[in-house]
VOMI-401172 format. One record per atom (N, C-alpha, C): residue number from 1; residue in three letters; atom name; x, y, z. Coordinates in nm, 4 decimals. Layout:
BEGIN
   seq   type   atom          X          Y          Z
   NUM    ala     CA          X          Y          Z
...
// end
This chain:
BEGIN
   seq   type   atom          X          Y          Z
     1    met      N     9.4106     9.6173     9.9745
     1    met     CA     9.4218     9.5101     9.8790
     1    met      C     9.5703     9.4775     9.8546
     2    ile      N     9.6050     9.3506     9.8562
     2    ile     CA     9.7426     9.3102     9.8350
     2    ile      C     9.7689     9.2965     9.6843
     3    pro      N     9.8736     9.3606     9.6366
     3    pro     CA     9.9033     9.3509     9.4916
     3    pro      C     9.9461     9.2089     9.4542
     4    arg      N     9.9095     9.1704     9.3310
     4    arg     CA     9.9432     9.0346     9.2833
     4    arg      C    10.0938     9.0317     9.2497
     5    leu      N    10.1600     8.9247     9.2883
     5    leu     CA    10.3009     8.9079     9.2597
     5    leu      C    10.3206     8.8813     9.1112
     6    pro      N    10.4317     8.9266     9.0547
     6    pro     CA    10.4587     8.8968     8.9122
     6    pro      C    10.4879     8.7495     8.8925
     7    ser      N    10.4624     8.7027     8.7724
     7    ser     CA    10.4860     8.5609     8.7450
     7    ser      C    10.6357     8.5372     8.7286
     8    leu      N    10.6760     8.4126     8.7356
     8    leu     CA    10.8160     8.3745     8.7222
     8    leu      C    10.8665     8.4111     8.5824
     9    gln      N    10.7789     8.4041     8.4797
     9    gln     CA    10.8185     8.4416     8.3440
     9    gln      C    10.8593     8.5901     8.3389
    10    his      N    10.7782     8.6765     8.4025
    10    his     CA    10.8073     8.8187     8.4019
    10    his      C    10.9372     8.8487     8.4776
    11    val      N    10.9590     8.7844     8.5890
    11    val     CA    11.0780     8.8080     8.6703
    11    val      C    11.1999     8.7582     8.5921
    12    thr      N    11.1886     8.6465     8.5229
    12    thr     CA    11.3019     8.5918     8.4471
    12    thr      C    11.3398     8.6853     8.3318
    13    val      N    11.2413     8.7365     8.2599
    13    val     CA    11.2683     8.8292     8.1498
    13    val      C    11.3282     8.9599     8.2027
    14    ala      N    11.2746     9.0094     8.3113
    14    ala     CA    11.3284     9.1324     8.3697
    14    ala      C    11.4739     9.1133     8.4142
    15    ser      N    11.5037     8.9981     8.4725
    15    ser     CA    11.6407     8.9662     8.5121
    15    ser      C    11.7331     8.9591     8.3932
    16    ala      N    11.6853     8.8999     8.2846
    16    ala     CA    11.7684     8.8920     8.1632
    16    ala      C    11.8001     9.0284     8.1085
    17    ile      N    11.7000     9.1164     8.1076
    17    ile     CA    11.7210     9.2532     8.0587
    17    ile      C    11.8213     9.3284     8.1479
    18    leu      N    11.8065     9.3105     8.2785
    18    leu     CA    11.9005     9.3746     8.3682
    18    leu      C    12.0424     9.3203     8.3524
    19    gly      N    12.0546     9.1898     8.3263
    19    gly     CA    12.1851     9.1300     8.3012
    19    gly      C    12.2528     9.1844     8.1758
    20    ala      N    12.1719     9.2016     8.0697
    20    ala     CA    12.2256     9.2559     7.9462
    20    ala      C    12.2627     9.4043     7.9620
    21    ala      N    12.1820     9.4786     8.0383
    21    ala     CA    12.2120     9.6192     8.0649
    21    ala      C    12.3406     9.6296     8.1479
    22    tyr      N    12.3551     9.5422     8.2479
    22    tyr     CA    12.4767     9.5431     8.3280
    22    tyr      C    12.5990     9.5145     8.2428
    23    ala      N    12.5913     9.4207     8.1513
    23    ala     CA    12.7018     9.3905     8.0619
    23    ala      C    12.7370     9.5096     7.9742
    24    ala      N    12.6338     9.5767     7.9238
    24    ala     CA    12.6582     9.6911     7.8376
    24    ala      C    12.7262     9.8047     7.9112
    25    ile      N    12.6917     9.8238     8.0381
    25    ile     CA    12.7516     9.9310     8.1178
    25    ile      C    12.8887     9.8923     8.1675
    26    arg      N    12.8991     9.7728     8.2213
    26    arg     CA    13.0240     9.7285     8.2853
    26    arg      C    13.1352     9.7022     8.1846
    27    tyr      N    13.1039     9.6419     8.0713
    27    tyr     CA    13.2048     9.6022     7.9718
    27    tyr      C    13.1965     9.6879     7.8465
    28    arg      N    13.1703     9.8150     7.8635
    28    arg     CA    13.1465     9.9071     7.7516
    28    arg      C    13.2628     9.9043     7.6492
    29    ala      N    13.3865     9.9032     7.7001
    29    ala     CA    13.5027     9.9110     7.6094
    29    ala      C    13.5281     9.7798     7.5389
    30    thr      N    13.5005     9.6691     7.6021
    30    thr     CA    13.5322     9.5376     7.5448
    30    thr      C    13.4072     9.4511     7.5248
    31    leu      N    13.2962     9.5149     7.4973
    31    leu     CA    13.1672     9.4427     7.4861
    31    leu      C    13.1693     9.3487     7.3664
    32    ser      N    13.1323     9.2248     7.3934
    32    ser     CA    13.1203     9.1252     7.2859
    32    ser      C    12.9923     9.0456     7.3072
    33    leu      N    12.9532     8.9745     7.2054
    33    leu     CA    12.8290     8.8935     7.2161
    33    leu      C    12.8418     8.7893     7.3217
    34    glu      N    12.9624     8.7323     7.3381
    34    glu     CA    12.9832     8.6290     7.4404
    34    glu      C    12.9584     8.6861     7.5817
    35    ile      N    13.0053     8.8050     7.6049
    35    ile     CA    12.9849     8.8667     7.7387
    35    ile      C    12.8359     8.8923     7.7599
    36    val      N    12.7671     8.9476     7.6620
    36    val     CA    12.6250     8.9793     7.6768
    36    val      C    12.5435     8.8531     7.6981
    37    val      N    12.5688     8.7498     7.6193
    37    val     CA    12.4934     8.6236     7.6330
    37    val      C    12.5236     8.5593     7.7682
    38    gly      N    12.6485     8.5608     7.8110
    38    gly     CA    12.6844     8.5043     7.9413
    38    gly      C    12.6129     8.5723     8.0556
    39    lys      N    12.6149     8.7051     8.0550
    39    lys     CA    12.5454     8.7819     8.1589
    39    lys      C    12.3974     8.7653     8.1539
    40    leu      N    12.3418     8.7614     8.0313
    40    leu     CA    12.1989     8.7434     8.0129
    40    leu      C    12.1531     8.6073     8.0655
    41    leu      N    12.2279     8.5021     8.0317
    41    leu     CA    12.1920     8.3681     8.0836
    41    leu      C    12.2060     8.3596     8.2347
    42    ala      N    12.3121     8.4160     8.2862
    42    ala     CA    12.3331     8.4114     8.4311
    42    ala      C    12.2224     8.4853     8.5048
    43    ala      N    12.1878     8.6041     8.4577
    43    ala     CA    12.0830     8.6818     8.5248
    43    ala      C    11.9468     8.6192     8.5124
    44    ser      N    11.9152     8.5652     8.3958
    44    ser     CA    11.7817     8.5053     8.3773
    44    ser      C    11.7667     8.3738     8.4493
    45    ser      N    11.8781     8.3092     8.4850
    45    ser     CA    11.8705     8.1817     8.5544
    45    ser      C    11.8525     8.1970     8.7053
    46    ile      N    11.8778     8.3162     8.7584
    46    ile     CA    11.8674     8.3344     8.9043
    46    ile      C    11.7252     8.3100     8.9570
    47    pro      N    11.6214     8.3714     8.9007
    47    pro     CA    11.4861     8.3456     8.9534
    47    pro      C    11.4443     8.1989     8.9376
    48    ala      N    11.4740     8.1408     8.8190
    48    ala     CA    11.4379     8.0042     8.7998
    48    ala      C    11.5163     7.9110     8.8927
    49    gly      N    11.6432     7.9415     8.9136
    49    gly     CA    11.7235     7.8616     9.0077
    49    gly      C    11.6708     7.8680     9.1491
    50    leu      N    11.6311     7.9867     9.1935
    50    leu     CA    11.5763     8.0014     9.3277
    50    leu      C    11.4448     7.9242     9.3404
    51    phe      N    11.3618     7.9309     9.2341
    51    phe     CA    11.2366     7.8573     9.2366
    51    phe      C    11.2607     7.7044     9.2404
    52    leu      N    11.3551     7.6575     9.1592
    52    leu     CA    11.3837     7.5139     9.1555
    52    leu      C    11.4409     7.4650     9.2896
    53    leu      N    11.5220     7.5518     9.3542
    53    leu     CA    11.5699     7.5164     9.4883
    53    leu      C    11.4544     7.5066     9.5872
    54    ala      N    11.3632     7.5999     9.5780
    54    ala     CA    11.2445     7.5947     9.6667
    54    ala      C    11.1628     7.4678     9.6390
    55    cys      N    11.1536     7.4282     9.5134
    55    cys     CA    11.0780     7.3056     9.4773
    55    cys      C    11.1463     7.1811     9.5351
    56    ala      N    11.2755     7.1873     9.5539
    56    ala     CA    11.3455     7.0732     9.6128
    56    ala      C    11.3014     7.0478     9.7565
    57    phe      N    11.2597     7.1543     9.8258
    57    phe     CA    11.2168     7.1388     9.9645
    57    phe      C    11.0662     7.1256     9.9771
    58    asp      N    10.9919     7.1823     9.8848
    58    asp     CA    10.8471     7.1729     9.8847
    58    asp      C    10.7973     7.1399     9.7446
    59    thr      N    10.7744     7.0127     9.7188
    59    thr     CA    10.7415     6.9690     9.5827
    59    thr      C    10.6055     7.0157     9.5358
    60    thr      N    10.5194     7.0652     9.6250
    60    thr     CA    10.3901     7.1135     9.5831
    60    thr      C    10.3999     7.2467     9.5097
    61    leu      N    10.5108     7.3158     9.5241
    61    leu     CA    10.5285     7.4450     9.4523
    61    leu      C    10.5311     7.4264     9.3030
    62    ala      N    10.5870     7.3167     9.2551
    62    ala     CA    10.5972     7.2950     9.1117
    62    ala      C    10.4580     7.2849     9.0465
    63    ser      N    10.3631     7.2308     9.1170
    63    ser     CA    10.2269     7.2188     9.0595
    63    ser      C    10.1579     7.3541     9.0554
    64    lys      N    10.2010     7.4487     9.1344
    64    lys     CA    10.1385     7.5817     9.1404
    64    lys      C    10.1901     7.6750     9.0308
    65    leu      N    10.2974     7.6346     8.9639
    65    leu     CA    10.3561     7.7221     8.8624
    65    leu      C    10.2727     7.7158     8.7343
    66    ser      N    10.2373     7.8334     8.6881
    66    ser     CA    10.1627     7.8370     8.5624
    66    ser      C    10.2626     7.8386     8.4466
    67    gly      N    10.2249     7.7756     8.3423
    67    gly     CA    10.3150     7.7715     8.2261
    67    gly      C    10.3897     7.6392     8.2175
    68    asp      N    10.4892     7.6406     8.1346
    68    asp     CA    10.5638     7.5181     8.1052
    68    asp      C    10.6858     7.5094     8.1959
    69    leu      N    10.6873     7.4146     8.2878
    69    leu     CA    10.7977     7.3964     8.3796
    69    leu      C    10.9231     7.3518     8.3081
    70    gly      N    10.9070     7.2841     8.1940
    70    gly     CA    11.0207     7.2401     8.1169
    70    gly      C    11.1088     7.3547     8.0693
    71    leu      N    11.0486     7.4697     8.0485
    71    leu     CA    11.1249     7.5869     8.0058
    71    leu      C    11.2289     7.6250     8.1128
    72    tyr      N    11.1922     7.6182     8.2377
    72    tyr     CA    11.2834     7.6540     8.3458
    72    tyr      C    11.3910     7.5488     8.3656
    73    phe      N    11.3553     7.4219     8.3492
    73    phe     CA    11.4559     7.3193     8.3582
    73    phe      C    11.5534     7.3314     8.2388
    74    gly      N    11.5007     7.3665     8.1226
    74    gly     CA    11.5858     7.3868     8.0050
    74    gly      C    11.6809     7.5044     8.0249
    75    ala      N    11.6297     7.6157     8.0760
    75    ala     CA    11.7147     7.7344     8.0997
    75    ala      C    11.8211     7.7013     8.2037
    76    ala      N    11.7853     7.6302     8.3079
    76    ala     CA    11.8854     7.5929     8.4078
    76    ala      C    11.9893     7.5024     8.3480
    77    gly      N    11.9496     7.4078     8.2587
    77    gly     CA    12.0428     7.3187     8.1941
    77    gly      C    12.1381     7.3901     8.1018
    78    val      N    12.0859     7.4871     8.0251
    78    val     CA    12.1712     7.5645     7.9364
    78    val      C    12.2728     7.6458     8.0152
    79    ala      N    12.2271     7.7081     8.1230
    79    ala     CA    12.3189     7.7854     8.2067
    79    ala      C    12.4287     7.6976     8.2681
    80    leu      N    12.3905     7.5823     8.3122
    80    leu     CA    12.4886     7.4891     8.3730
    80    leu      C    12.5875     7.4417     8.2683
    81    leu      N    12.5404     7.4062     8.1479
    81    leu     CA    12.6298     7.3665     8.0402
    81    leu      C    12.7248     7.4796     7.9993
    82    tyr      N    12.6725     7.6002     7.9896
    82    tyr     CA    12.7554     7.7138     7.9528
    82    tyr      C    12.8681     7.7354     8.0546
    83    val      N    12.8340     7.7349     8.1812
    83    val     CA    12.9368     7.7564     8.2863
    83    val      C    13.0361     7.6421     8.2857
    84    ser      N    12.9887     7.5205     8.2716
    84    ser     CA    13.0767     7.4042     8.2744
    84    ser      C    13.1743     7.4038     8.1579
    85    val      N    13.1229     7.4231     8.0372
    85    val     CA    13.2070     7.4230     7.9172
    85    val      C    13.3064     7.5385     7.9213
    86    lys      N    13.2612     7.6550     7.9605
    86    lys     CA    13.3495     7.7718     7.9700
    86    lys      C    13.4619     7.7468     8.0681
    87    glu      N    13.4333     7.6814     8.1806
    87    glu     CA    13.5364     7.6533     8.2780
    87    glu      C    13.6335     7.5457     8.2255
    88    leu      N    13.5831     7.4496     8.1516
    88    leu     CA    13.6706     7.3457     8.0960
    88    leu      C    13.7678     7.3975     7.9930
    89    val      N    13.7252     7.4905     7.9089
    89    val     CA    13.8116     7.5382     7.8019
    89    val      C    13.8975     7.6570     7.8430
    90    lys      N    13.8806     7.7061     7.9652
    90    lys     CA    13.9596     7.8166     8.0145
    90    lys      C    14.1049     7.7709     8.0327
    91    pro      N    14.1996     7.8506     7.9851
    91    pro     CA    14.3425     7.8099     7.9963
    91    pro      C    14.3914     7.8091     8.1405
// end
């Protein structure tokens, strides 16, 4: 019997937790909320980003996704805004 694949929601949450754990380990001495949120957003956007890229090539995939697709578009938009604004205000 083939095991059922985890849903995109589960993979996204797991990625966010791993991103926050990575930030806590990597930036232990200088840990700040900005670092944790940045790593959390970046990590949680990877599965959604890969899925959205796949949808660009096969539009039938979007209809197979259970749940609210707007959530993934919103998360991708927040991540893009965060990266863009952070790059603009960097000295």
